[in-house]
N, C-alpha and C positions, 0 to 999 in steps of 0.2 A: 504493500500500500504506500509506504513512503517513497519507494522508487517510482511508482506511477505518478504520485503527486509532484515529485521533483521534475519529471519529464514534462508534465503538462504545464508546470509553472514557467517553463522556458518561453512559452508563447503567451500564457495567460488567457487563452481562448476558452479552455474548458477546465472544469474542476469537478472532482468526484465527491459526492456526498456519501461517504462510506457508512454503512450500517452493519456493524459486526455481530455475528452470532456464532460464538465459539463454544467448544466443549459440550456439545449436545443440546444447546439451547434452541436450535431450530430443527435439527435432524438428529436422530439417535446414531450412535456409533455404527458405521457401515451403511447408514442410510443416506449418505451424501450424494451418491449417484442419482438416486430417485428424486431427491430434493431439487437437484439442478435440472434434471430431466423435465419435471413438471412445472418448473418456474417458482417453486417455493423459495429457492435461493437463486440469485442471479449468477453467482459464481462460487467456487470453493475448491477445496483440496479433496480428492477422492483416493482412498487407499485401495490400490488395484488388487491386492492379494485377496480381498474379500469378495471379488467378483470375477474369479478365474474363468467361470463359464461364459460370462458376457464380454470379458476383455481378454481373450486368450493370447493375442499377439503381445500384449503388455506384460506377460508373465516371463519374458526372456530371462530376467535376473533370477527368477525362482527355479528355472530349469538348468541353470549354470552355476551351481555352488562351487566353492573352492577355487574361485577365479581371481577376485580382486577385492581389496578393502578400500579402494579409492572411489568414494562416492562422486567426487567432482568428475572423475574420468567416466564413470557410469553415466552420469547426467549428460555429459557432452557427447558420448558415443550414441546413447539411445536417442537423444534429440536429433542427432545426425541421421539415424535410421528413420526416424519419423519424417524427416524432410525428404528422404530418398524413396521410401516405400509407401505408396498410397494406402496400403492395408491398415496402417495406424489411423489415419484420418477417417477412413471408411468405417472404422469401428464405431465412431460417434454419430454417424448419420441417423441410424434408427433410434438413437438415444437423445436426439435433439440437443446436441452439444458441440462445442468447439473446444479443442484441447490446445492450450497455450504452451505447455512445456512439461517435460517429464522431470521428476525430482525424486528424492527419497531421504530417509533418515537412518535406516539400518546400514551402517558402514561395515560391520563385522558381526555376524550372528555368533552368540556364545550360549552356553548352557549355564543357567543360574539355578542352583539346586539346593535341596535340604541335606543331602548326603554327599560325601566327597566323591568327585569324579577325577580319577588320575589317568584313566586310560579308557579305550573303547569298551573293555569288559565291564566297566562300572556303569555304562549306559544301559546295558542289557537288563530288561525288566522294569525300567523306570517308566512312569507315566509323565509325559512331557506335553505341556501346553504350548501351542503355536498358532500361527495365523491360518494354517490350512495347507497351502502349497508347500511350505517348507517342512511340513511334517514328514514328507516323503524322504527327507534327508536322514532322519533319525530312525525310522522304522526298520530299515535293513540291518541296523546294528542292535536290534532287539528291543527298542523302546516302543511304547504304545502312545500314539499321538492323540491329543485332546484339542479340538479346535476351540479357540477363544479369541479374545481381543485384549489390547492393553488395559482396557477398562475392568477386566475381571481376572487377569493373571494373578494379581496379588492375592485375591480372595481364594482362587483355586488352590494355590500353594498353602496359604495360611490355614485353610480348612482341611488340608490333606487329600483333596480330590486329585491334585497333581503333585508329583515329586519334584518337578523342575519346570522351567520355562525356557523357551527358545527365543531369546531377545538380543539386544545389543547394548553397548556401553552407555550411550546417552539415555536410554530408557531406564537402565539400572539406577542411574543418578537421579534423573528427573522424577521418576515415579517411586523411588525409594525401595526398589525390590530387594535391596540388601537387608531390609528389615525382616523379611521372611525367608530369605535364602542365605545360607552360611558359606556357600561354595560357588566359585566362579571358574568355569572351565572354558578357557579360550581355545575353541576348537578350530579357529581360523577358517570358518565356513564361508566368510566373505560377505560382501554387501549386495544390495539389490536396488533396482529402480522400483520403488514401492508407491509413489504418489504421482498423480497428474493434477495440474491446475486447469480447471475447466470452466467454461462459461455457457450458460443457457443459450441456445442458438437464436431465439427470438430477441433476447437481450443483446447479444453480439451484433445482430443485424441492425439494431436501433442505435448503435454507437457510431459516431463519426470516425473516419479513418485515423485521425490523429490519436484518438483514444484507443482504438484497436492496436495501433503500433506501440503506444506506450504500455499497454497491458501485456502485449507479447514480449517486448524487450525486458520489462520488469520481471515477468515470470521466468524467463531464461536466466536472468541475473539471480533470482531467488534460488534457483536450483544449485548454482555455485555456492551461494552464501549458506544454504542449508547443509550442503555437504561439508563445508569447512566447519560449521557450527557443530555438526555431529561428531566430526573427528576430534575437535578440541574438547568437547564435553565427555565424549567417550573415553578419551585418554585418561580422564580422572577416575573412571570407574574402578580400576584395579586398586588405586590408592584408597578410594572410599570404602571398598570392601575390606581391605586390610585394616583400616582405621576402625572399622565397625566390628573387628574381631573375626572376620571371615578369612577364607583361604583362596588363593589364586593359583591355578595350574594352567600351563600352556601345553597344548597337544604336541607330542613328539612329531617331527616332520614326516617320519616314516609311517606313523599311524595315520596322519592326515592323508597321505597318498593311498594308504590301504583303505581308508574309509571311502575316499572318492571312487576307488576302483570297485568297491563293494556295491555301490548304487547301480540300479538298472539305468540304462541310458535314457533318463527322463527327458533330455533335450531332444533326442531323436523321436521319442513318443510324441512330444510337442510338435515337432516338424511334421510327422505323419498325419496328425490330426488336422493341422492347418493347411498342409498341402492338399488334403482331400477337399478343402473348402476353396481352393484356388489361390491361397496365399503362398508367396515364394519364401516359405519359412526357412528352408535350407540355406538360401542365399543370405537371408537376414541373420541367421545364426552364425554363418561363416564370417560375415562382415564383423559381427560383434566379437567373436573369438579372435579374429585377425587383429582387431584394434587392441585387444587385451595383450596378446602376445607381442605386438609391436611396441607396447608401452612397458614391456618387461615385468608384467604382473606375475604373481605367484600362482600360475595356472597349474592345478594338480591333475587336470584331465582335459583332453581336447574333446569337448562336447560336440563339436561339429563333425567329428570322425564318424563315419557310418559303419 
């Protein structure tokens, strides 16, 4: 919002009268997509993980774990894919929306648990809360996945319904998950593109071009800023855990490679499903992985290999 205001102030022709509705005051968690679709909200941030069936092409980060912890890189690469491949924009046509930019907050998924996790063997038998798509990462090593949201992870662990949660450093600090979890297992699962900034199509069409440009540029700037914020706050998570009396364990690199190899090729499953719908998913996936390899990321598995 401040970035939009700053851009529009350069000419003074237009000004946005922002009316904020955060933290479930207008739409319940995971209800953002529908709120924007029907015009209850003019614009907002949609967590794509909760709509894997309706936003399949946007799940690329969730089908390529163990690839990168660099959220800014993810943002820039996926925004580039959105520009190149019409399938991304076409996703929003039946949903009455325009997407301005891809962003995200999970820079590196970790396991936050009530019992110590020192190796893959300790994950076997655990009940783990996650967003949905990422639960496929932990089920092959013996965990039982429980679908939830950031709004109820704390309660699921506190009440014993779940033994652990699949989250990231920023969430650990911001939502005080260290209060119910004593152990932090840095599995180096990597980050994902988890958000889109969208506008209701009717609202978008009512805006002058100058406002549309300001909104788009600011949304893309936001993706970079959010990635940097997540990295900065997430870096504090380990210290916060230790200060609270908890333990921190980092996965052995060989075990990370073993874990990645244990998974079914979820990326190729994603490709097959989308290719059947006419989406060039293999090309999209290859471009994504090529960008990660070119940036010297810690890629544990070449997901684009068939």
